[in-house]
N, C-alpha and C positions, 0 to 999 in steps of 0.2 A: 438742295434736298438735304433732307432729316437725317441725321445718325440713327440706325436701327436700334430699339431697345434690347432685342436679344444679342448676343454675341456668342458665337461656336468657337471651339478650341481652347488655347493657353489665354485667359482673359486676364493681362496683368492691370494691376489697381493704378488709378491715375489720382491717388493723392498727393498732393503736394502740400510741404510744410511737416510732414512726419518723415525724420531721419531715422534709417535702422542703424542702431550702432553695435557692432560684435563686440563681446568681451571675450579679451584674450584670458585665457586661465593660465596659472602660472604650473610648469611643468612640476614642481614638487607640493602642489598644493593637496592632491590626495593621499601623500605621503604622512604616515602616524607613526607613533611610536607604540602602537597596540599590536606589531606583528608578535608573534612568540619568538623567545629565542630559542637554540639549540638544548640547552640543558632544559628548559622547558617542554619541548617536545619528546625529547629522552625521557623524561619523568612521567610523560604521558604515556608513552609506549610501554615503560616498565610496569605502570599499574595495570595497562590493559592485559600485557602478557601474564602478570599475577592472577586476574581475573579469570583468564583462560585456564591456568593451571589449576586455579580451585574449582572451577567448575569443570574440568576433566577428572578431579580427586571425588568430587562429591557424585558423579555417573557412576567412577568406578564403585566406590561404595555401597551404590543403590544396587548396582548391578550385584555384589557380593551378598549383600542382603536377601534379594529377591531377583531370582535372573529372569524372570518373565516382565518385570518392571518396563520395558520398553517394546513389549511384545504388542503393538497396536494390531497387528492383521489380524492375530488370532481373535482378538475380542470383536473386533470388527466381525470377523465371519461368523460367530457367535451370534451377535446383534442380527446379521442379516438371516442366519437358521430361524431363529425365534420368531423374526418378522413372516418368515414364509410359513412357519408352523401357524402363524395365527392366520393367516390367510387361508390357509387350507382349512382351519377350521371353520372361518366364518363363511367360507364356501360351502362347506358340507351343511352348515345350520342352514344357510338359505336354499339350497336345493333341497332337502328334507321338508324345510316348511313352503317350498312350493310344491312338491310332490303330495302333502297333506291335503293342502288348500285345493287343489285342483280335483283331485280323487275324491268325489262325492259319497 
């Protein structure tokens, strides 16, 4: 009886002569000297804090010069009012033009 050409399930390779070798990695292979030292990390934190303090000072100065500099909601509301007014005007023009065109 001949072997079937189709196999179902887990099919293991029947190749002989090819041996698989697993390379064992060293425990310290990934260890590198690129890690930051405590001094470097402290310097980075100091720079970060200095930048945050400078940003806060600039924000405070801007608020002293103009108290509405960060008043985004009021500006947005004004823009929305202008849009609504424009829509009303367009609607009035359209209805007026429709009334004049239909009444002969």
